C-alpha positions in Angstrom: 35.3 26.8 -2.2 33.4 25.0 0.6 32.0 21.5 0.0 28.4 22.5 -0.1 29.0 24.7 -3.1 29.4 21.8 -5.5 27.0 19.4 -3.8 24.3 20.2 -6.3 26.6 19.2 -9.2 27.5 16.0 -7.4 23.9 15.1 -6.9 23.1 15.7 -10.6 26.2 13.6 -11.5 24.9 10.8 -9.3 21.4 11.0 -10.8 22.9 10.6 -14.3 25.1 7.6 -13.2 22.1 5.9 -11.4 19.9 6.3 -14.5 16.5 6.5 -12.9 15.6 10.1 -13.5 15.4 13.0 -11.0 15.8 12.0 -7.3 12.5 13.7 -6.6 10.7 10.7 -8.1 12.7 8.0 -6.4 11.0 5.6 -4.0 12.5 3.8 -1.0 13.5 0.8 -3.1 15.4 3.1 -5.4 17.5 4.4 -2.4 18.1 0.8 -1.4 19.4 0.1 -4.9 21.5 3.3 -4.9 23.0 2.3 -1.6 24.1 -1.1 -3.1 25.3 0.5 -6.3 27.5 2.9 -4.4 28.9 0.1 -2.2 29.8 -2.0 -5.3 31.5 1.0 -6.9 33.3 2.5 -3.9 33.3 -0.1 -1.1 31.7 2.6 1.1 28.4 2.2 2.8 26.3 5.4 2.9 23.1 4.8 4.9 19.7 4.9 3.2 18.6 7.8 5.4 21.8 9.8 4.7 21.1 9.3 1.0 17.5 10.5 1.4 18.8 13.6 3.2 21.3 14.4 0.5 18.8 13.9 -2.3 16.0 15.9 -0.7 13.7 13.1 0.5 14.1 13.8 4.2 13.9 17.3 5.7 17.1 18.7 7.0 18.3 22.0 8.5 19.3 24.5 5.9 22.9 24.4 7.2 23.1 20.6 6.8 26.3 19.5 5.1 27.2 15.8 4.6 30.5 14.6 5.9 33.4 15.2 3.6 34.0 11.4 3.3 30.4 11.0 2.1 30.7 13.6 -0.6 34.0 12.0 -1.7 32.3 8.6 -2.0 29.5 10.2 -4.1 32.1 11.9 -6.3 33.9 8.6 -6.8 30.7 6.8 -7.5 29.6 9.1 -10.3 33.1 10.0 -11.6 32.7 13.7 -10.7 35.7 16.0 -11.3 36.0 19.6 -10.3 35.8 22.1 -13.2 39.1 23.6 -14.2 38.1 27.0 -12.8 37.1 25.6 -9.4 39.5 24.9 -6.6 39.4 21.7 -4.5 37.4 22.0 -1.2 38.8 24.0 1.7 39.4 20.9 3.7 41.8 19.5 1.1 43.7 22.8 0.8 44.1 23.1 4.5 45.4 19.6 4.9 47.9 20.1 2.2 49.3 23.2 3.9 49.2 22.3 7.5 50.4 18.7 7.4 54.0 19.4 6.3 54.3 22.0 9.1 53.2 19.4 11.7 55.7 16.9 10.4 58.6 19.3 10.7 57.6 20.2 14.3 57.3 16.7 15.6 57.8 13.8 13.3 57.4 11.2 16.0 54.1 12.7 17.1 52.9 12.6 13.6 53.8 8.9 13.1 52.1 8.1 16.4 48.9 9.8 15.4 48.9 8.0 12.0 49.3 4.7 13.8 46.4 5.4 16.1 44.2 6.5 13.2 45.2 3.3 11.3 44.4 1.0 14.2 41.1 2.8 14.8 40.2 2.7 11.1 40.9 -1.1 10.9 38.8 -1.7 14.0 35.9 0.3 12.6 36.1 -1.5 9.3 36.0 -4.9 11.0 32.9 -3.7 13.0 31.1 -1.9 10.2 32.4 -3.3 7.0 30.1 -2.6 4.1 27.5 -5.0 2.7 29.4 -5.3 -0.6 32.2 -7.2 1.1 29.8 -10.0 1.9 29.8 -12.6 -1.0 26.2 -13.3 -1.7 24.0 -14.4 -4.6 20.6 -16.0 -5.4 20.3 -17.6 -8.8 17.6 -19.8 -10.4 18.8 -23.4 -10.8 15.7 -25.1 -12.3 11.9 -25.2 -12.5 9.3 -27.9 -12.1 5.7 -27.9 -13.4 3.5 -25.1 -14.6 0.9 -23.9 -12.1 1.7 -24.8 -9.3 5.3 -24.2 -10.1 8.4 -25.1 -8.0 11.5 -23.0 -8.4 14.9 -24.2 -7.0 17.5 -21.5 -6.3 21.2 -21.7 -5.6 22.2 -19.3 -2.8 25.3 -17.9 -1.2 24.4 -16.7 2.3 26.6 -13.8 3.4 28.6 -13.9 6.6 26.8 -11.3 8.7 25.4 -10.9 12.2 21.8 -10.4 11.2 19.3 -13.2 10.3 19.1 -13.8 6.5 16.0 -14.5 4.6 14.8 -15.2 1.1 11.9 -13.1 -0.2 10.3 -15.0 -3.1 8.4 -11.9 -4.3 4.9 -13.4 -4.2 3.8 -11.9 -0.8 4.5 -15.2 0.9 6.3 -15.2 4.3 10.1 -14.7 4.3 12.0 -17.9 4.6 15.0 -18.0 7.0 18.2 -19.5 5.6 21.3 -20.7 7.5 24.8 -19.5 6.8 25.9 -22.9 5.5 22.7 -23.4 3.3 23.4 -23.7 -0.4 19.9 -24.2 -1.9 16.3 -23.3 -1.3 13.1 -24.0 -3.2 9.6 -22.4 -3.4 6.2 -23.3 -4.6 4.5 -20.6 -6.7 0.7 -20.9 -6.8 0.0 -18.4 -9.6 1.8 -17.0 -12.6 3.6 -13.6 -12.8 7.0 -11.9 -12.6 8.6 -12.1 -9.2 11.7 -10.4 -7.8 13.5 -12.9 -5.5 15.9 -11.4 -3.0 18.4 -12.6 -0.4 18.1 -10.1 2.5 17.9 -9.2 6.1 14.9 -7.3 7.5 16.5 -4.0 6.6 18.7 -4.5 3.5 19.1 -6.6 0.4 22.3 -8.6 -0.4 21.4 -10.1 -3.8 18.4 -10.5 -6.0 17.2 -12.0 -9.3 13.9 -12.0 -11.3 12.0 -15.0 -12.5 8.9 -15.3 -14.7 6.2 -18.0 -14.1 4.2 -18.7 -17.2 0.5 -19.6 -17.4 0.2 -20.5 -21.1 -3.5 -19.5 -21.1 -6.1 -17.2 -19.5 -6.7 -18.1 -15.9 -9.0 -16.8 -13.2 -8.3 -17.0 -9.5 -9.8 -15.7 -6.3 -8.6 -15.3 -2.8 -9.2 -13.7 0.6 -7.1 -10.7 1.6 -6.0 -12.4 4.8 -5.0 -15.6 2.9 -2.3 -14.3 0.6 -0.8 -17.8 0.1 -4.1 -19.6 -0.6 -5.6 -19.2 -4.1 -8.5 -20.8 -5.8 -8.2 -21.2 -9.6 -11.3 -21.1 -11.8 -11.7 -21.7 -15.5 -11.4 -18.3 -17.4 -14.3 -18.7 -19.8 -16.9 -16.4 -21.2 -20.5 -16.9 -20.0 -24.0 -15.6 -20.7 -25.6 -14.0 -23.7 -23.4 -10.9 -23.4 -20.2 -13.0 -23.8 -18.9 -11.9 -20.4 -16.4 -13.2 -17.9 -17.8 -13.1 -14.3 -17.4 -15.2 -11.2 -20.6 -15.4 -9.3 -20.8 -15.6 -5.5 -22.3 -19.1 -5.9 -19.2 -20.2 -7.9 -16.9 -18.6 -5.3 -18.7 -20.2 -2.4 -18.7 -23.6 -4.1 -14.8 -23.6 -4.1 -14.5 -22.7 -0.5 -14.5 -18.9 -0.4 -16.6 -17.0 2.2 -18.2 -14.3 0.0 -19.3 -12.3 3.1 -15.7 -11.5 3.7 -13.4 -9.4 1.5 -12.4 -11.2 -1.7 -10.4 -10.5 -4.8 -10.8 -12.0 -8.2 -8.2 -11.8 -11.0 -8.3 -12.6 -14.7 -4.7 -13.0 -16.1 -2.5 -14.3 -18.8 1.3 -14.8 -18.6 1.9 -16.6 -21.8 5.3 -15.7 -23.5 4.8 -13.3 -26.5 8.4 -12.4 -27.4 7.8 -8.6 -27.3 10.4 -6.2 -25.9 9.2 -2.7 -26.9 7.7 0.0 -24.5 5.2 0.6 -27.2 1.7 -0.9 -26.9 -2.0 -0.3 -26.3 -4.1 -1.9 -23.5 -7.9 -1.9 -23.5 -10.5 -3.3 -21.2 -14.3 -2.9 -20.6 -15.5 -3.9 -17.1 -17.9 -3.2 -14.3 -17.5 -3.9 -10.6 -20.8 -3.5 -8.6 -20.6 -2.7 -4.9 -21.2 -5.3 -2.3 -24.9 -5.7 -1.3 -24.3 -5.4 2.5 -22.4 -2.8 4.4 -19.9 -0.2 3.2 -16.8 -1.2 1.3 -14.0 0.1 -0.9 -14.4 -1.7 -4.3 -11.5 -1.2 -6.7 -10.4 -2.4 -10.1 -6.7 -2.5 -11.1 -4.8 -3.7 -14.2 -1.1 -4.4 -14.7 1.2 -5.0 -17.6 4.3 -6.8 -16.5 7.7 -6.8 -18.1 10.7 -8.8 -16.8 12.4 -5.5 -15.6 9.4 -3.5 -14.4 5.7 -2.9 -14.7 2.8 -0.4 -15.3 -0.2 -0.7 -12.9 -3.2 1.6 -12.5 -5.9 1.2 -9.8 -9.4 2.7 -9.9 -11.4 3.0 -6.7 -15.0 3.9 -5.8 -15.7 7.4 -4.2 -14.2 7.9 -0.8 -11.4 5.4 -1.2 -8.7 7.1 -3.3 -6.3 7.0 -0.3 -6.0 3.3 -1.0 -4.9 3.7 -4.6 -1.3 2.8 -5.4 -0.2 3.2 -9.0 3.1 2.2 -10.5 4.8 3.6 -13.7 8.0 1.6 -14.0 10.4 3.3 -11.6 7.8 5.7 -10.3 5.2 5.0 -7.6 2.1 7.1 -6.6 0.6 6.4 -3.2 -2.9 7.6 -2.4 -2.0 8.1 1.3 0.7 10.6 0.3 -0.6 12.1 -3.0 -3.9 13.4 -4.3 -5.1 10.6 -6.5 -8.8 11.6 -6.5 -8.8 11.6 -10.4 -8.7 7.8 -10.1 -12.1 7.6 -8.4 -14.7 6.0 -10.6 -18.3 4.8 -10.3 -17.9 1.2 -11.3 -21.4 -0.1 -11.1 -21.9 0.5 -14.8 -19.7 -0.4 -17.7 -16.5 1.5 -18.0 -13.9 1.4 -20.8 -10.2 1.9 -20.1 -7.6 2.6 -22.8 -3.9 3.0 -22.0 -1.5 4.0 -24.8 2.2 3.7 -24.3 4.3 5.3 -27.0 8.0 4.9 -26.3 7.6 5.2 -22.4 5.1 8.1 -22.8 1.8 6.8 -21.2 -1.7 8.2 -21.6 -4.7 6.7 -19.7 -8.2 7.3 -21.0 -11.4 6.3 -19.1 -14.6 6.4 -21.0 -13.0 8.5 -23.7 -11.6 11.1 -21.3 -7.9 11.6 -20.6 -7.3 10.7 -16.9 -3.5 10.6 -16.7 -0.4 11.3 -18.7 3.2 10.7 -17.7 6.5 9.2 -18.8 9.1 6.8 -17.3 12.7 6.0 -18.0 13.4 2.4 -16.9 12.3 0.0 -19.8 9.8 -2.7 -18.9 11.9 -5.3 -20.7 10.3 -8.3 -22.4 6.6 -8.3 -21.8 5.6 -11.3 -19.7 1.9 -10.9 -19.1 -1.0 -8.8 -17.8 -4.0 -9.0 -15.5 -7.2 -7.2 -14.4 -8.1 -7.7 -10.8 -11.3 -6.8 -8.8 -11.7 -6.1 -5.2 -15.0 -7.9 -5.3 -16.1 -10.0 -8.2 -16.5 -7.9 -11.3 -17.5 -8.4 -15.0 -15.1 -8.3 -18.0 -16.2 -7.8 -21.6 -12.6 -7.7 -23.0 -9.0 -7.4 -21.9 -6.6 -6.9 -24.8 -3.0 -5.8 -25.3 -1.7 -4.9 -28.8 1.9 -4.1 -29.9 2.7 -0.8 -31.4 2.5 -2.2 -34.9 -1.1 -3.5 -34.2 -0.1 -7.1 -33.5 -2.3 -8.8 -30.9 -0.2 -9.9 -27.8 -3.1 -10.9 -25.5 -6.8 -11.0 -26.3 -9.7 -12.1 -24.1 
């Protein structure tokens, strides 16, 4: 039986071992993590693009067959064994029959060939040794303050030829670290859950997750081109309608140019000690368009766990290509998928209700079902939530309740 015959079974076996559902739903980051997982288990580095070809994310010729060593690595990774009624691949059968014949013909030639193969293999290993052989880690050592918040990390920088950086997970620039460097610190300007990684431009060596707490409701605003400059504003209700809103005058008074593109966020990352993927989120909001020119106004909300998150974005008509939604391990991109159902006239009040019942999510907008879907990777301990406007919208309420009805966050 040829090696391609059992490839489907090997792929299924790997999907089960990896534990993130069908490969059809995997994102680029999932393939990065799979690459690292395989390296840890087998000490063999299968490139990201090769994995994408095997698991159907990149187009290949119908006669495409991965190298035998690659299939063997996948089998070793997932613990795949041939069924009792299936023979080993043809390559293995041939080698078992032919090799003894060659040895009898010329034992010295056989030894010479083995020596050459061994030397070549060692040289190749030295040149292309897998990432897993690099000792590397990034761990949180201590924290200082609330917001702003300084985190200090212990790091082990791997011995590799590429430049190594720390990505602090808050969209700030990557920080270059030296091979002998043992520690690095970072100033977080807002609360949230951040994935911190030690990496090159192309691959990740080690990572950890930290949570920065706010301990109250906070509002902030920023320019799109100033991702590391944020302006905090008291999150209080104003007006006779008991609303939250940041006026252009308020934003201008703290240094924001309201003619330019701005974002405003209302968030709370206070610890609530809740671990279940079972909750209900509700918010009522409006986000009027800008007075001058044409623009894509959007409203998005996110529930963050220590392991993953759920995020939905609603855009005004004509802008669905800019929508990016996340359902734990799944990602939906408007520039690749038809997300036109997430288009919404936001000038008037809208009510959103999201129900999560044991990883089965239903999203209602103004009483109508907009989306339903499920995920596999648990969110972990719930750390916080936010609602964010592209513009400066209005919020009547923003609440998250546990499955048993207990209030986790209420604005």
